[in-house]
C-alpha positions in Angstrom: -27.0 -25.5 -24.7 -28.8 -28.7 -25.5 -32.0 -29.1 -23.4 -33.7 -32.4 -22.4 -36.7 -33.2 -24.6 -39.8 -34.0 -22.6 -41.1 -37.5 -23.2 -44.7 -38.7 -23.9 -46.8 -38.7 -20.7 -45.5 -35.4 -19.3 -48.5 -33.1 -18.5 -46.7 -30.1 -20.1 -47.3 -31.7 -23.5 -51.1 -31.5 -22.9 -51.2 -27.8 -21.9 -52.4 -25.1 -24.4 -49.5 -22.7 -24.7 -49.8 -19.1 -23.6 -48.9 -16.1 -25.8 -45.7 -14.4 -24.7 -44.5 -10.8 -24.7 -41.3 -9.4 -26.3 -39.9 -9.1 -22.8 -40.2 -12.9 -22.1 -37.1 -13.7 -20.0 -34.0 -14.8 -22.0 -36.1 -15.4 -25.2 -33.0 -15.1 -27.5 -31.1 -17.7 -25.5 -34.2 -19.9 -25.4 -34.6 -19.9 -29.2 -30.8 -20.5 -29.6 -31.0 -23.5 -27.2 -34.1 -24.8 -29.0 -32.3 -24.8 -32.3 -29.3 -26.6 -30.8 -31.6 -29.1 -29.1 -33.5 -29.8 -32.3 -30.4 -30.2 -34.5 -28.8 -32.5 -31.8 -31.8 -34.8 -32.0 -32.0 -34.6 -35.9 -35.4 -33.0 -35.8 -37.1 -30.7 -38.3 -39.2 -28.9 -35.7 -39.4 -28.3 -32.0 -42.0 -26.7 -29.8 -41.5 -25.0 -26.4 -43.8 -27.6 -24.6 -41.3 -30.3 -25.7 -38.6 -28.6 -23.6 -41.0 -28.1 -20.7 -42.3 -24.5 -21.5 -46.1 -24.2 -22.0 -45.8 -21.1 -24.3 -46.7 -20.5 -27.9 -43.3 -20.8 -29.5 -42.0 -23.3 -32.1 -39.3 -23.5 -34.7 -39.0 -25.3 -38.0 -36.1 -26.2 -40.4 -37.3 -28.4 -43.2 -33.9 -28.5 -45.0 -33.5 -32.3 -44.3 -36.6 -33.0 -46.4 -35.1 -31.2 -49.4 -33.1 -34.3 -50.3 -36.2 -36.5 -50.8 -36.1 -37.6 -54.4 -39.8 -38.3 -54.5 -40.5 -34.6 -54.3 -40.6 -32.3 -57.3 -37.7 -29.8 -57.8 -40.0 -27.0 -56.8 -40.9 -28.7 -53.5 -37.3 -29.5 -52.8 -36.4 -25.9 -53.4 -39.2 -24.7 -51.1 -38.1 -27.0 -48.3 -34.3 -26.3 -48.6 -33.3 -23.6 -46.2 -36.9 -23.0 -44.8 -36.0 -22.0 -41.3 -38.4 -20.0 -39.1 -39.3 -19.2 -35.6 -43.1 -18.9 -34.9 -44.1 -17.0 -31.8 -47.8 -16.6 -30.6 -48.9 -18.6 -33.6 -52.7 -19.0 -34.3 -54.1 -21.1 -37.1 -56.3 -18.9 -39.4 -57.5 -21.9 -41.5 -56.7 -25.4 -42.7 -58.1 -26.2 -46.2 -57.7 -28.5 -49.2 -57.5 -32.3 -49.3 -56.7 -34.6 -46.4 -53.5 -36.5 -47.1 -51.5 -39.1 -45.1 -47.9 -38.8 -44.3 -45.7 -40.8 -42.0 -44.9 -38.7 -38.9 -42.7 -39.0 -35.9 -42.0 -36.9 -32.9 -38.9 -36.2 -30.8 -41.1 -36.6 -27.6 -42.4 -40.0 -28.9 -39.2 -41.7 -30.2 -39.3 -44.8 -32.3 -43.0 -44.5 -33.2 -44.0 -43.4 -36.7 -47.5 -43.5 -38.1 -49.4 -42.2 -41.0 -51.4 -39.1 -40.0 -54.1 -37.3 -42.1 -53.9 -33.6 -42.4 -55.2 -30.8 -44.7 -52.7 -29.9 -47.4 -52.9 -26.1 -47.0 -52.8 -23.8 -44.0 -52.9 -20.1 -43.2 -51.2 -19.1 -40.0 -50.6 -15.8 -38.2 -47.6 -15.4 -35.9 -44.9 -13.0 -34.9 -41.2 -13.6 -35.6 -38.3 -13.1 -33.2 -38.5 -9.3 -33.6 -42.2 -9.6 -32.8 -43.0 -8.4 -36.4 -46.5 -9.9 -37.3 -47.0 -12.2 -40.3 -49.9 -14.0 -41.8 -48.7 -16.7 -44.3 -50.1 -19.6 -46.3 -48.2 -22.9 -46.8 -48.9 -26.1 -48.6 -47.6 -29.7 -48.8 -44.8 -30.8 -46.5 -44.2 -27.2 -45.1 -47.8 -27.1 -44.0 -47.5 -30.5 -42.4 -44.4 -29.7 -40.4 -46.0 -26.5 -39.2 -49.2 -28.2 -38.3 -47.4 -30.8 -36.3 -45.5 -28.2 -34.3 -48.6 -26.0 -34.0 -50.4 -29.0 -32.5 -47.8 -29.1 -29.7 -48.6 -25.5 -28.6 -52.3 -26.6 -28.5 -51.6 -29.6 -26.3 -52.1 -32.1 -29.1 -49.8 -35.0 -30.1 -49.7 -36.8 -33.5 -50.8 -40.0 -31.8 -54.1 -38.2 -30.9 -55.0 -38.2 -34.6 -54.7 -42.0 -35.0 -57.6 -44.5 -35.0 -58.7 -46.0 -31.7 -57.3 -49.3 -32.9 -53.9 -47.9 -33.6 -53.9 -46.1 -30.2 -54.7 -49.4 -28.5 -51.9 -51.1 -30.4 -49.4 -48.4 -29.4 -50.5 -48.2 -25.7 -47.7 -50.4 -24.3 -45.0 -48.7 -26.4 -46.2 -45.3 -25.3 -46.2 -46.4 -21.6 -42.6 -47.6 -22.0 -41.6 -44.2 -23.5 -43.0 -42.4 -20.5 -41.1 -44.8 -18.2 -37.8 -44.2 -20.0 -37.7 -47.8 -21.3 -36.3 -46.7 -24.7 -32.9 -46.0 -26.2 -32.4 -42.5 -27.6 -29.3 -40.7 -28.6 -30.4 -37.3 -27.3 -31.2 -36.0 -23.8 -34.8 -36.7 -22.6 -36.8 -36.1 -19.5 -39.2 -39.0 -18.7 -42.3 -38.3 -16.5 -42.7 -41.8 -15.1 -39.2 -42.9 -14.3 -39.0 -44.4 -10.8 -36.5 -42.3 -8.8 -34.0 -44.3 -6.8 -32.3 -43.1 -3.7 
């Protein structure tokens, strides 16, 4: 089932997600619905806060990036078919060089900006079977994971922009929260005036 994606301005996007237990209600269905929602919106990642759940759950499928001809064959191979569910994720460390990459977000449609992030991360999490993992990622994989991880920490990519960029985007962000935007996937807007 395709779920509505929560738009910029909704308080749930600012909540730090809570760890969940294996017995979390309908977890298998929730993950299945999140995959469907993400693919329907042509995303490469989706976090539970984006569908209104303040829990530490996100998923990533970087396969669409594998077609980027600017990447090395090794990078393309790494991204192709990388599909994972991260539950109760906690960042162990972010290291290496800062590098800029143009990011967007399903909760903030039609806005893309260059964001600086470290190029290597180590993250601990449990998978869908609640088996623990601690893994290190670099490059675009690290970036996509960092972006989704930020969502479960109540952080949006726009928070990482300069104060000037934020001021320039203020009106567009306000319009998104009011639903004054055209999107081709279901969204829930926090500041839409309800009519009787």
